[in-house]
C-alpha positions, -999 to +999 in steps of 0.1 A: +000+000+000+012+035-008+017+061+019-013+080+005-034+048+006-024+042+042-033+077+052-067+074+035-074+040+049-066+050+085-082+085+081-049+101+092-053+139+094-020+147+112+015+133+107+042+139+133+079+135+135+103+137+165+123+169+167+152+181+189+169+215+191+195+230+214+182+250+243+201+272+268+233+257+281+234+220+276+196+216+275+180+199+246+144+207+237+125+178+222+090+169+211+067+165+181+064+186+150+039+183+122+053+165+092+042+169+056+047+134+044+049+098+052+070+074+032+067+036+033+099+027+052+088+015+085+059+008+109+041+037+124+022+044+156-014+054+148-032+073+175-069+078+174-099+088+195-108+063+222-144+055+228-136+045+264-160+057+291-131+061+314-117+091+295-125+125+310-146+149+290-116+171+286-096+142+272-125+132+249-127+168+235-089+171+230-088+137+213-117+145+190-100+177+180-067+159+173-083+133+151-062+104+138-024+109+138+006+089+129+043+089+136+071+064+129+079+039+156+115+050+152+104+085+162+085+072+192+116+053+203+136+085+201+110+105+220+107+078+247+145+078+252+145+116+255+116+116+279+128+088+302+165+085+296+160+048+288+151+026+259+115+013+261+129-022+268+151-012+297+124+010+311+099-018+310+124-042+327+130-017+354+095-005+362+069-032+351+066-045+386+069-011+404+042+010+389+034+027+422+070+037+426+071+050+391+040+071+396+056+086+428+089+093+409+070+110+380+049+130+405+081+143+423+102+150+392+078+163+366+064+197+373+037+191+347+028+157+362-005+142+353-022+113+372-014+079+357+015+094+338+037+064+349+011+039+336+010+057+303+048+054+300+046+016+309+019+011+283+039+031+257+070+009+265+049-022+260+036-009+227+072-002+215+086-035+227+057-059+225+034-043+200+007-042+227-021-017+217-034+005+245-058+033+254-050+062+277-061+098+282-088+095+255-064+081+228-058+046+214-023+038+203-013+009+180+015+000+156+005-005+120+028-014+091+026+006+059+023-021+033 
């Protein structure tokens, strides 16, 4: 399948890529930027609106406004490493049995902490290492091959 066919089939309206730039001192700023294209050289993470009743109204509205998006798994791996300082596999090995400790650590160290942030990171690590689809904060995340 062509990239255009993939985008149409999955109703993707936003494409993202990982981005880094130098900040003040030795700081590196990182995150997602809109991308203009998707080629067919790797699997992507597709994120879409969840129909879960557990999602808050705020999350549902934000997710609906976002629509369906896609970014390469390789970009998600870079983002995960920048965010946690670890690969998804090493993070999962370290924290999979200590989710309460992870939540407490995230709460203490992240000034923008959000409840269940640690659980989100564990689920993202499982997605990246085990291809395990998940839903959190009004979004569904899954890996899809462009073929």
